[in-house]
FIKOLZA-1660 file (N, C-alpha, C; in steps of 0.1 Angstrom, whole numbers, plus 5000, padded with zeros to 4 digits):
% residues 115
   i   px   py   pz ch aa at
   1 1948 9743 4964  A  Q  N
   1 1948 9739 4977  A  Q CA
   1 1959 9728 4979  A  Q  C
   2 1967 9731 4989  A  V  N
   2 1978 9723 4992  A  V CA
   2 1975 9716 5005  A  V  C
   3 1977 9703 5008  A  Q  N
   3 1976 9695 5019  A  Q CA
   3 1990 9689 5024  A  Q  C
   4 1993 9689 5036  A  L  N
   4 2003 9682 5043  A  L CA
   4 1998 9672 5050  A  L  C
   5 2004 9661 5050  A  V  N
   5 2001 9651 5059  A  V CA
   5 2015 9645 5065  A  V  C
   6 2014 9646 5080  A  E  N
   6 2026 9641 5086  A  E CA
   6 2024 9628 5092  A  E  C
   7 2034 9621 5095  A  S  N
   7 2031 9606 5098  A  S CA
   7 2045 9601 5104  A  S  C
   8 2044 9592 5113  A  G  N
   8 2056 9586 5118  A  G CA
   8 2060 9589 5134  A  G  C
   9 2051 9598 5139  A  G  N
   9 2051 9601 5153  A  G CA
   9 2049 9590 5162  A  G  C
  10 2052 9590 5175  A  G  N
  10 2048 9581 5183  A  G CA
  10 2053 9581 5196  A  G  C
  11 2054 9569 5205  A  L  N
  11 2062 9567 5218  A  L CA
  11 2074 9560 5216  A  L  C
  12 2084 9566 5223  A  V  N
  12 2096 9560 5221  A  V CA
  12 2105 9562 5234  A  V  C
  13 2113 9553 5236  A  Q  N
  13 2121 9554 5249  A  Q CA
  13 2134 9564 5245  A  Q  C
  14 2139 9569 5256  A  A  N
  14 2151 9578 5254  A  A CA
  14 2161 9570 5246  A  A  C
  15 2168 9577 5238  A  G  N
  15 2178 9570 5229  A  G CA
  15 2174 9563 5218  A  G  C
  16 2161 9562 5216  A  G  N
  16 2155 9557 5204  A  G CA
  16 2155 9566 5192  A  G  C
  17 2148 9560 5183  A  S  N
  17 2147 9569 5169  A  S CA
  17 2132 9567 5165  A  S  C
  18 2131 9578 5157  A  L  N
  18 2118 9578 5149  A  L CA
  18 2120 9586 5135  A  L  C
  19 2113 9584 5127  A  R  N
  19 2114 9592 5113  A  R CA
  19 2100 9596 5110  A  R  C
  20 2099 9610 5109  A  L  N
  20 2089 9617 5107  A  L CA
  20 2088 9620 5092  A  L  C
  21 2076 9619 5084  A  S  N
  21 2074 9620 5071  A  S CA
  21 2063 9632 5070  A  S  C
  22 2065 9641 5058  A  C  N
  22 2056 9650 5056  A  C CA
  22 2052 9650 5041  A  C  C
  23 2041 9645 5036  A  A  N
  23 2038 9645 5024  A  A CA
  23 2030 9656 5018  A  A  C
  24 2033 9663 5007  A  A  N
  24 2025 9675 5003  A  A CA
  24 2018 9670 4990  A  A  C
  25 2006 9673 4989  A  S  N
  25 1999 9671 4975  A  S CA
  25 1991 9685 4974  A  S  C
  26 1986 9683 4961  A  G  N
  26 1976 9694 4955  A  G CA
  26 1983 9703 4946  A  G  C
  27 1980 9716 4947  A  A  N
  27 1984 9725 4935  A  A CA
  27 1997 9733 4941  A  A  C
  28 2008 9724 4941  A  I  N
  28 2021 9727 4944  A  I CA
  28 2028 9733 4932  A  I  C
  29 2033 9746 4932  A  F  N
  29 2040 9752 4921  A  F CA
  29 2055 9750 4921  A  F  C
  30 2059 9757 4931  A  H  N
  30 2075 9755 4933  A  H CA
  30 2078 9759 4947  A  H  C
  31 2084 9748 4954  A  I  N
  31 2087 9747 4968  A  I CA
  31 2098 9755 4970  A  I  C
  32 2101 9765 4979  A  N  N
  32 2112 9771 4982  A  N CA
  32 2119 9764 4994  A  N  C
  33 2110 9760 5005  A  A  N
  33 2116 9754 5015  A  A CA
  33 2107 9746 5022  A  A  C
  34 2111 9735 5030  A  M  N
  34 2103 9729 5037  A  M CA
  34 2108 9728 5052  A  M  C
  35 2099 9729 5062  A  R  N
  35 2106 9731 5076  A  R CA
  35 2098 9722 5086  A  R  C
  36 2104 9718 5096  A  W  N
  36 2099 9711 5106  A  W CA
  36 2100 9720 5120  A  W  C
  37 2088 9721 5127  A  Y  N
  37 2086 9728 5138  A  Y CA
  37 2081 9719 5149  A  Y  C
  38 2083 9723 5161  A  R  N
  38 2079 9714 5174  A  R CA
  38 2072 9725 5183  A  R  C
  39 2062 9721 5191  A  Q  N
  39 2057 9727 5201  A  Q CA
  39 2054 9718 5213  A  Q  C
  40 2061 9721 5225  A  A  N
  40 2058 9713 5236  A  A CA
  40 2048 9721 5245  A  A  C
  41 2040 9713 5254  A  P  N
  41 2030 9721 5262  A  P CA
  41 2037 9732 5271  A  P  C
  42 2030 9743 5269  A  G  N
  42 2034 9755 5277  A  G CA
  42 2048 9760 5271  A  G  C
  43 2051 9758 5261  A  K  N
  43 2064 9763 5254  A  K CA
  43 2059 9770 5241  A  K  C
  44 2068 9778 5236  A  Q  N
  44 2067 9785 5221  A  Q CA
  44 2070 9775 5209  A  Q  C
  45 2063 9775 5199  A  R  N
  45 2068 9769 5188  A  R CA
  45 2082 9770 5185  A  R  C
  46 2089 9761 5181  A  E  N
  46 2104 9761 5179  A  E CA
  46 2106 9755 5164  A  E  C
  47 2116 9764 5157  A  L  N
  47 2120 9757 5144  A  L CA
  47 2130 9747 5146  A  L  C
  48 2128 9735 5141  A  V  N
  48 2137 9723 5143  A  V CA
  48 2147 9723 5131  A  V  C
  49 2143 9722 5120  A  A  N
  49 2151 9720 5109  A  A CA
  49 2145 9725 5094  A  A  C
  50 2152 9727 5085  A  S  N
  50 2148 9734 5073  A  S CA
  50 2156 9728 5063  A  S  C
  51 2148 9727 5051  A  I  N
  51 2157 9721 5040  A  I CA
  51 2150 9730 5028  A  I  C
  52 2161 9736 5019  A  T  N
  52 2157 9744 5008  A  T CA
  52 2156 9734 4994  A  T  C
  53 2151 9741 4985  A  T  N
  53 2151 9731 4970  A  T CA
  53 2164 9730 4967  A  T  C
  54 2174 9737 4969  A  G  N
  54 2187 9734 4966  A  G CA
  54 2194 9722 4975  A  G  C
  55 2187 9721 4987  A  G  N
  55 2194 9710 4995  A  G CA
  55 2200 9716 5007  A  G  C
  56 2200 9729 5010  A  T  N
  56 2206 9734 5022  A  T CA
  56 2197 9732 5034  A  T  C
  57 2204 9728 5045  A  T  N
  57 2198 9724 5055  A  T CA
  57 2203 9733 5067  A  T  C
  58 2193 9734 5077  A  N  N
  58 2196 9742 5089  A  N CA
  58 2190 9734 5101  A  N  C
  59 2195 9735 5112  A  Y  N
  59 2191 9728 5123  A  Y CA
  59 2190 9737 5137  A  Y  C
  60 2181 9736 5144  A  A  N
  60 2182 9742 5158  A  A CA
  60 2196 9736 5166  A  A  C
  61 2201 9743 5173  A  N  N
  61 2214 9738 5182  A  N CA
  61 2210 9726 5190  A  N  C
  62 2197 9725 5195  A  S  N
  62 2193 9715 5203  A  S CA
  62 2192 9702 5197  A  S  C
  63 2193 9700 5183  A  V  N
  63 2189 9689 5177  A  V CA
  63 2202 9685 5168  A  V  C
  64 2210 9695 5167  A  K  N
  64 2223 9693 5157  A  K CA
  64 2229 9678 5162  A  K  C
  65 2232 9670 5150  A  G  N
  65 2241 9659 5153  A  G CA
  65 2230 9646 5156  A  G  C
  66 2218 9651 5160  A  R  N
  66 2210 9639 5162  A  R CA
  66 2198 9638 5153  A  R  C
  67 2193 9650 5147  A  F  N
  67 2182 9649 5136  A  F CA
  67 2188 9653 5123  A  F  C
  68 2182 9646 5111  A  T  N
  68 2185 9648 5100  A  T CA
  68 2173 9652 5091  A  T  C
  69 2171 9663 5084  A  I  N
  69 2162 9666 5075  A  I CA
  69 2165 9663 5061  A  I  C
  70 2156 9658 5054  A  S  N
  70 2158 9653 5038  A  S CA
  70 2146 9655 5031  A  S  C
  71 2147 9655 5019  A  R  N
  71 2134 9654 5011  A  R CA
  71 2136 9648 4997  A  R  C
  72 2125 9644 4993  A  D  N
  72 2123 9638 4979  A  D CA
  72 2114 9647 4972  A  D  C
  73 2121 9654 4962  A  N  N
  73 2114 9663 4954  A  N CA
  73 2105 9658 4945  A  N  C
  74 2107 9646 4941  A  A  N
  74 2099 9641 4933  A  A CA
  74 2084 9635 4937  A  A  C
  75 2086 9633 4951  A  K  N
  75 2074 9629 4960  A  K CA
  75 2068 9641 4967  A  K  C
  76 2075 9653 4967  A  N  N
  76 2072 9665 4974  A  N CA
  76 2069 9661 4989  A  N  C
  77 2079 9654 4992  A  T  N
  77 2080 9647 5007  A  T CA
  77 2091 9652 5014  A  T  C
  78 2090 9655 5026  A  S  N
  78 2101 9657 5037  A  S CA
  78 2102 9649 5048  A  S  C
  79 2114 9645 5052  A  Y  N
  79 2116 9635 5061  A  Y CA
  79 2124 9642 5072  A  Y  C
  80 2123 9637 5085  A  L  N
  80 2128 9641 5097  A  L CA
  80 2134 9628 5105  A  L  C
  81 2145 9626 5104  A  Q  N
  81 2151 9615 5110  A  Q CA
  81 2156 9620 5124  A  Q  C
  82 2150 9613 5134  A  M  N
  82 2153 9617 5147  A  M CA
  82 2160 9606 5156  A  M  C
  83 2172 9607 5158  A  N  N
  83 2181 9596 5165  A  N CA
  83 2183 9601 5179  A  N  C
  84 2188 9593 5188  A  N  N
  84 2191 9595 5201  A  N CA
  84 2182 9605 5208  A  N  C
  85 2168 9601 5206  A  L  N
  85 2159 9611 5215  A  L CA
  85 2160 9612 5228  A  L  C
  86 2156 9623 5232  A  K  N
  86 2154 9627 5246  A  K CA
  86 2141 9630 5251  A  K  C
  87 2140 9629 5263  A  P  N
  87 2127 9633 5270  A  P CA
  87 2122 9649 5264  A  P  C
  88 2130 9657 5266  A  E  N
  88 2129 9671 5261  A  E CA
  88 2127 9672 5246  A  E  C
  89 2126 9662 5238  A  D  N
  89 2122 9662 5224  A  D CA
  89 2107 9661 5224  A  D  C
  90 2102 9657 5235  A  T  N
  90 2086 9654 5234  A  T CA
  90 2080 9667 5229  A  T  C
  91 2070 9667 5220  A  A  N
  91 2064 9677 5213  A  A CA
  91 2053 9673 5203  A  A  C
  92 2046 9682 5199  A  V  N
  92 2038 9679 5187  A  V CA
  92 2048 9686 5175  A  V  C
  93 2051 9677 5166  A  Y  N
  93 2060 9682 5154  A  Y CA
  93 2049 9686 5141  A  Y  C
  94 2053 9696 5136  A  S  N
  94 2045 9699 5123  A  S CA
  94 2054 9703 5113  A  S  C
  95 2050 9701 5101  A  C  N
  95 2059 9706 5088  A  C CA
  95 2051 9716 5081  A  C  C
  96 2060 9725 5077  A  K  N
  96 2056 9736 5069  A  K CA
  96 2061 9737 5055  A  K  C
  97 2052 9740 5045  A  L  N
  97 2059 9740 5030  A  L CA
  97 2056 9755 5027  A  L  C
  98 2067 9761 5022  A  E  N
  98 2069 9775 5019  A  E CA
  98 2069 9777 5001  A  E  C
  99 2059 9783 4996  A  E  N
  99 2063 9787 4983  A  E CA
  99 2065 9802 4980  A  E  C
 100 2067 9807 4970  A  K  N
 100 2070 9820 4971  A  K CA
 100 2060 9831 4977  A  K  C
 101 2049 9830 4975  A  L  N
 101 2039 9837 4980  A  L CA
 101 2029 9830 4992  A  L  C
 102 2031 9818 4994  A  S  N
 102 2022 9812 5002  A  S CA
 102 2031 9800 5011  A  S  C
 103 2024 9797 5021  A  H  N
 103 2028 9786 5031  A  H CA
 103 2018 9778 5035  A  H  C
 104 2021 9767 5039  A  Y  N
 104 2011 9757 5043  A  Y CA
 104 2017 9749 5054  A  Y  C
 105 2007 9744 5064  A  W  N
 105 2010 9737 5076  A  W CA
 105 2004 9723 5074  A  W  C
 106 2009 9713 5080  A  G  N
 106 2003 9701 5084  A  G CA
 106 1997 9701 5097  A  G  C
 107 1989 9690 5099  A  Q  N
 107 1983 9690 5111  A  Q CA
 107 1990 9686 5124  A  Q  C
 108 2001 9681 5124  A  G  N
 108 2011 9680 5134  A  G CA
 108 2010 9664 5138  A  G  C
 109 2021 9659 5144  A  T  N
 109 2019 9645 5149  A  T CA
 109 2030 9646 5162  A  T  C
 110 2023 9637 5171  A  Q  N
 110 2029 9636 5185  A  Q CA
 110 2040 9629 5187  A  Q  C
 111 2051 9635 5191  A  V  N
 111 2062 9625 5196  A  V CA
 111 2065 9626 5210  A  V  C
 112 2065 9615 5217  A  T  N
 112 2067 9614 5232  A  T CA
 112 2079 9605 5233  A  T  C
 113 2088 9610 5241  A  V  N
 113 2100 9603 5245  A  V CA
 113 2100 9600 5261  A  V  C
 114 2101 9589 5263  A  S  N
 114 2100 9585 5278  A  S CA
 114 2113 9584 5284  A  S  C
 115 2116 9586 5297  A  S  N
 115 2129 9585 5301  A  S CA
 115 2132 9570 5308  A  S  C
% end
């Protein structure tokens, strides 16, 4: 069993920053990728950023240049540094861990950006 725990969400003014963390624990064998998704009320879930074991990163166009994903392989933890936040970034942010045959989700953390 693998558990993911996100932290770092909160309320911030537009232009501010937050750093989300996603700590994985349990029977982890080999992580292929860790991803951050977000879902705003009334909208579909959106893939925000991804990072592979080798360090390759990908971002949604809406966050390029503002968000940075990273990971600490020794701690099985992924981070999402979010700068210059905008009200449209308001959503529940969830992390996903992908192994070869399985994937796991965290419970999500709320990010609210006020204008």
